[in-house]
Structure formats: structure tokens, C-alpha cells
C-alpha positions in Angstrom: 21.3 -1.9 -12.1 18.3 -4.4 -12.2 19.4 -8.1 -12.5 17.7 -10.7 -14.3 15.8 -13.6 -12.5 14.9 -16.1 -13.9 10.7 -14.7 -14.0 11.9 -11.8 -15.5 14.1 -13.9 -18.2 10.9 -16.0 -18.7 8.4 -12.7 -19.1 11.2 -11.3 -21.4 11.1 -14.4 -23.9 7.1 -13.8 -23.6 7.4 -10.2 -24.3 9.6 -11.0 -27.8 7.1 -13.6 -28.7 4.1 -11.3 -28.2 6.7 -8.3 -30.1 7.4 -10.0 -33.0 3.8 -11.7 -33.6 2.2 -8.0 -33.2 5.2 -6.6 -35.1 3.6 -9.1 -38.2 0.8 -8.2 -37.8 0.8 -4.3 -37.7 3.5 -4.7 -40.8 0.7 -6.3 -42.5 -2.7 -4.5 -41.3 -1.1 -0.8 -41.4 0.5 1.0 -44.3 2.0 3.8 -42.3 5.5 3.3 -40.6 4.9 2.0 -37.4 7.1 1.5 -34.0 10.3 -0.7 -34.2 9.8 -3.7 -33.1 12.8 -3.2 -30.6 12.2 -0.1 -29.5 8.8 -2.0 -28.2 10.7 -4.5 -26.6 12.9 -2.1 -24.7 9.4 -0.3 -23.5 8.3 -3.9 -22.3 11.6 -4.6 -20.7 10.7 -1.2 -18.3 7.7 -1.9 -17.4 8.8 -5.5 -16.5 11.4 -3.8 -14.8 8.8 -2.1 -12.3 7.3 -5.6 -11.5 10.8 -7.1 -10.7 12.2 -4.3 -8.4 14.4 -5.2 -5.4 13.8 -4.2 -2.1 16.1 -1.4 -2.2 14.6 -0.2 -5.5 11.6 -0.3 -4.3 12.8 1.8 -1.1 14.1 4.2 -3.0 11.3 5.0 -5.4 9.1 4.8 -2.0 11.7 7.6 -0.6 11.1 9.9 -3.2 7.7 9.6 -2.7 7.6 10.5 0.4 9.6 13.6 0.0 6.8 14.9 -2.1 3.8 13.4 0.2 6.0 15.3 3.3 5.8 18.4 1.8 2.2 18.3 1.2 1.3 17.5 5.3 2.3 18.4 8.7 4.2 15.6 10.3 4.1 15.5 13.8 7.4 15.5 15.9 6.1 14.7 19.4 8.4 11.9 20.2 5.7 9.8 22.7 3.6 9.9 20.0 5.9 9.4 17.3 7.5 6.3 19.0 3.7 4.6 20.0 3.1 4.6 16.9 6.5 3.1 15.6 6.0 0.8 18.3 2.7 -0.7 17.3 4.1 -0.6 13.6 7.1 -2.5 14.2 5.0 -5.4 16.5 3.0 -6.0 13.1 5.9 -6.0 10.9 7.7 -8.6 13.1 4.9 -10.7 11.8 4.9 -9.9 7.9 5.6 -11.2 4.9 8.5 -8.8 4.3 10.1 -7.9 8.1 13.4 -7.0 7.0 11.8 -4.1 4.8 13.1 -0.6 6.8 9.3 0.7 7.3 8.9 4.0 8.4 5.5 5.2 10.6 4.9 8.7 10.8 1.9 10.7 12.0 0.5 13.2 10.7 -1.3 16.1 12.1 -4.5 15.8 10.4 -8.5 15.7 11.7 -9.7 14.1 9.1 -9.7 10.2 9.5 -7.4 8.6 7.3 -4.5 6.5 6.9 -2.4 5.6 3.7 1.0 3.8 2.8 3.5 4.0 -0.7 6.0 1.3 -1.6 9.1 0.9 -0.1 7.6 0.9 4.0 6.1 4.4 4.5 3.3 4.4 6.6 1.0 7.5 7.5 -1.4 7.8 10.2 -4.0 11.2 10.9 -3.9 12.4 14.2 -7.8 12.4 13.2 -7.9 8.7 12.9 -5.9 8.2 16.2 -8.9 9.5 18.0 -11.5 7.7 16.2 -10.0 4.4 17.2 -11.5 3.0 20.3 -8.0 1.2 21.7 -4.7 0.5 20.6 -6.0 -2.8 18.8 -8.0 -0.4 16.2 -5.2 1.6 15.5 -3.2 -1.8 15.0 -5.6 -2.8 12.3 -5.1 -0.4 10.6 -1.3 0.5 10.5 -1.8 -4.0 9.7 -3.8 -2.9 6.6 -1.3 -0.6 5.3 1.4 -2.3 5.8 -0.1 -5.0 4.0 -0.6 -2.9 0.6 3.5 -2.6 1.3 3.9 -6.3 1.6 1.5 -7.1 -1.3 3.2 -4.8 -3.2 0.1 -3.2 -4.4 1.3 0.1 -5.2 4.3 -1.0 -7.1 2.2 -3.0 -9.5 -0.6 0.2 -9.9 2.5 1.8 -10.8 3.3 -0.9 -13.5 -0.2 -1.3 -15.1 -0.5 2.8 -15.3 3.1 3.1 -16.8 1.5 0.9 -19.9 -1.1 3.3 -19.7 0.8 6.3 -19.5 4.2 5.7 -21.1 6.3 6.0 -18.8 8.3 3.2 -19.6 10.0 4.4 -22.9 13.3 3.1 -24.6 15.6 5.6 -22.4 14.4 3.9 -19.4 11.5 4.5 -16.8 10.9 8.3 -16.0 11.6 8.1 -12.3 10.1 11.8 -12.1 7.2 11.2 -13.6 7.0 7.7 -11.7 7.2 9.6 -8.6 4.2 12.2 -9.2 2.1 9.4 -10.3 3.3 7.0 -7.1 2.2 10.3 -5.0 -1.2 10.1 -6.5 -1.5 7.1 -6.3 -1.1 6.9 -2.7 -2.8 10.2 -1.5 -6.2 9.8 -3.9 -6.4 7.1 -5.9 -8.9 4.0 -5.1 -6.9 0.9 -4.4 -8.9 -2.2 -6.2 -11.4 -4.7 -4.7 -8.4 -7.0 -4.8 -6.2 -5.2 -3.5 -8.2 -3.9 -0.7 -9.2 -7.4 0.1 -5.4 -8.9 0.3 -4.3 -5.9 2.3 -7.6 -6.9 4.6 -6.3 -10.4 4.7 -2.9 -9.8 5.3 -3.2 -7.3 8.1 -5.7 -9.2 9.9 -3.3 -12.1 10.1 -0.3 -9.6 11.2 -2.7 -8.5 13.8 -3.6 -12.2 15.0 -0.5 -13.2 15.0 0.8 -10.3 17.3 -1.2 -11.1 19.4 -3.9 -8.3 19.4 -7.9 -9.1 19.5 -8.7 -9.7 15.9 -12.2 -8.3 16.5 -10.8 -5.5 16.2 -11.0 -4.8 12.7 -14.0 -5.3 11.4 -15.3 -3.3 14.8 -13.5 -0.2 13.9 -14.4 -0.6 9.7 -17.7 -1.2 11.3 -17.8 2.0 13.1 -16.2 4.4 10.4 -18.9 2.6 7.8 -21.6 3.6 10.1 -20.3 7.0 11.3 -22.8 10.8 9.7 -20.1 10.9 7.1 -17.6 8.2 5.3 -14.5 9.5 6.4 -11.1 9.5 4.0 -10.1 6.5 4.8 -13.0 4.1 3.3 -14.2 6.6 0.8 -11.2 5.6 -2.1 -11.8 2.1 -0.3 -14.4 0.3 -1.9 -16.7 -2.6 -0.2 -16.4 -1.8 3.2 -19.3 -2.9 4.3 -18.2 -6.2 2.0 -14.8 -6.2 3.8 -16.6 -6.0 7.5 -18.2 -9.2 6.8 -15.9 -11.4 5.1 -13.4 -10.4 7.7 -15.9 -11.3 10.5 -16.1 -14.9 8.6 -12.3 -15.2 9.1 -12.4 -14.9 12.6 -13.3 -17.8 15.3 -16.3 -16.3 17.3 -14.6 -18.0 20.1 -11.2 -15.9 19.7 -12.6 -12.7 18.4 -11.7 -10.9 21.4 -8.7 -12.8 22.8 -5.6 -10.5 22.8 -4.2 -7.5 23.5 -5.1 -4.1 23.0 -8.9 -3.4 23.7 -8.3 -1.2 26.8 -9.8 2.2 25.9 -8.8 4.0 28.8 -5.2 2.8 28.5 -4.8 3.8 24.8 -6.8 6.8 25.0 -3.6 8.1 28.3 -1.3 7.3 25.6 -2.5 9.3 22.4 -3.9 12.2 25.1 -1.3 14.9 23.6 -3.6 14.6 20.4 -5.5 18.1 20.1 
């Protein structure tokens, strides 16, 4: 059951006004039968509900998306490696806007340089990306970026917008199966908007710095990937990488850029030595 908070009620009143006026226009301009305004209202309410999910509801949907994702990938079970990524993730989450969300960090056995996340706190890091990073701070910068997508509720907002287009929200309620299928598609393949990427960068950089890591690691790793022989998966679906590098560098105090932990490459390589 989704509780109607003040923001939700305000949106309902807006929708009622819009649907009422829209229905009058349809009735006046269209001789064929139109969708009853009450049904339009209920559909709109279902869409609005996607923007007012509780943490519990978001985690529930995220868990279903995760169940689909882990069927498509080989998830690493090496406890030392998994615990290492989890340790970094927890350190960053403590400095996030949603520290109480039950985040789950998983390592994917895949040589592609990639990382992604889905709603509810599920973060995935490819072993290929871990090997591509020069140090722990660079790895942490990517994990922080993915946490930023979750704390910013970017996927939830995409699903809400998509539900309007694809008709997932109906008079009977949100079609959870279709929602999950599209959620998987968005998590794995569909690009984020420029606004979402910049927001995740800002959130990630803030977490990285507040967690005690050297902030220079974030633009440094992104620049390394941008100038690699072939653009890695991690950036191929993420727009305007060079612009993001420039904006990140502008956000960092040059005198503090390399101040912090995580720049010891030798120590880092020893922690991930079990990756083939």
C-alpha cells in the first residue's frame, strides 16, 4: 500500500485539473468515444506512484530486477574479492544521501570494462573494470558514481517516464512484470541522460572525497578510459565523457586533488590478484 503524502496529494490535484480540462477538450474535438476521464485519472495516479515509492517498495522492485540480472551474468563468489568491493561500497554509502538503504555490491566475472546499478541499492562491478583501475580510489570512483544513480533515483524516474509511453501503468495498477523487464533493459543497455550522468558524477565525487579518497582518481580514471584504444562498455552508453572529465576537474581543488587514500597501486593490485 502506497501512502499518499502531501506531495502526492498535490500531484493528484494537478492531475485532476489536467485530466478534467483535457477530457473536455477531447469531448469537444473528437466525435469518437474517448477514454473515460476517471480511467485516465487512475492511470495517472499509478504513474505518480512510481515517483513516490517508499524505500521498501524500491528495494522490492530492485530485488526482482536483480533476480533477472544475475541469471544473465556469472556472479563472483570469491569471498575475499566480494568483501573487498563491499568494503569500498559501504565506506562510500556511509557518506551518501541514503545511508540506510540496504545496498548490495556484486562482482561480475566479465572481462568487459563495465559497472552498472539498479534501483533499491544493487550495484554490479565487472572484473574487467577492476583490472583496468590503477588503484582503489579509481575503483571507488566508479562505485560512487553508480551509488549516485541509486541515491538520485535515476532509474525510478526513467521507469516513471517510460510507463507513460509504454502503458505499463493501467487502471488495474502498475504491471510489475513489465516494469521489471524494462528495468533490466534500462540497467544493462539503455543510456542515462546527460543530466543523470552529471548528477551521479557530482554525488559520486562528493562521496569519494568525504570518504577520504583522493578526488583526482575520478576524472583520472575516466580520462584513462576515454583515451583507451576502444571506448569501454562503461562509457559507451554514457554520454559526453570528455565533458564530464572537464567538469569533474573544475569541481576539484587542485591543491587537494591528490590528498586522500587509495592511490597505492601496488597495494590495490594485491587485493585483486585473484582475478584471472
